[in-house]
C-alpha positions as CSV (number, residue, x, y, z in Angstrom):
1,X,-5.6,32.0,3.2
2,X,-9.2,33.2,2.4
3,X,-10.7,32.2,-1.0
4,X,-14.0,33.6,-2.2
5,X,-16.0,31.6,-4.7
6,X,-19.0,32.7,-6.9
7,X,-21.4,30.4,-5.0
8,X,-21.7,28.2,-1.9
9,X,-21.8,25.0,-4.0
10,X,-18.6,26.0,-5.8
11,X,-16.9,26.7,-2.5
12,X,-17.9,23.3,-1.2
13,X,-16.7,21.6,-4.4
14,X,-13.3,23.3,-4.1
15,X,-13.0,22.1,-0.5
16,X,-13.9,18.6,-1.6
17,X,-11.2,18.7,-4.3
18,X,-8.7,20.0,-1.8
19,X,-9.6,17.3,0.6
20,X,-8.4,14.7,-1.9
21,X,-5.0,16.4,-2.2
22,X,-4.7,16.8,1.6
23,X,-5.7,13.2,2.2
24,X,-3.1,12.0,-0.3
25,X,-0.5,14.0,1.6
26,X,-1.8,12.9,5.0
27,X,-1.6,16.6,5.9
28,X,-4.8,18.5,6.6
29,X,-5.6,22.2,6.8
30,X,-8.0,23.7,9.3
31,X,-11.0,24.7,7.2
32,X,-13.7,27.3,8.0
33,X,-16.5,27.8,5.4
34,X,-18.6,30.9,5.6
35,X,-21.1,31.0,2.7
36,X,-18.9,31.6,-0.3
37,X,-15.7,32.2,1.6
38,X,-13.3,29.3,2.5
39,X,-10.7,30.1,5.1
40,X,-7.7,27.8,5.3
41,X,-5.0,27.6,8.0
42,X,-1.9,25.6,7.7
43,X,0.3,24.5,10.6
44,X,2.1,21.3,11.5
45,X,0.9,21.1,15.1
46,X,3.3,18.3,15.9
47,X,6.2,20.5,14.8
48,X,4.9,23.6,16.4
49,X,4.9,25.7,13.2
50,X,5.2,25.7,9.5
51,X,7.0,22.9,7.7
52,X,7.6,21.8,4.1
53,X,4.3,19.9,4.2
54,X,2.5,23.2,4.8
55,X,4.3,24.9,1.9
56,X,3.5,22.0,-0.5
57,X,-0.1,22.0,0.6
58,X,-0.2,25.8,0.1
59,X,0.7,25.3,-3.5
60,X,-2.1,22.8,-3.9
61,X,-4.5,25.2,-2.3
62,X,-3.5,27.8,-4.9
63,X,-4.4,25.4,-7.6
64,X,-8.0,25.3,-6.2
65,X,-8.2,29.0,-5.9
66,X,-11.0,30.7,-7.9
67,X,-9.9,32.6,-11.0
68,X,-10.8,36.1,-9.8
């Protein structure tokens, strides 16, 4: 998922908020930040693919998506 924010500080703030959700789930996305764009990849490496944890975290990621 790629999310574009109005500014770099807003992108970082969104990642920080998402980090709290991910830590609570003990399930962490791969994150790549490029200026205002945050790229997130979900995969349960130990399971070799997508699991219910990834789906649940994807819903939380959507909650942090910018309103564009």
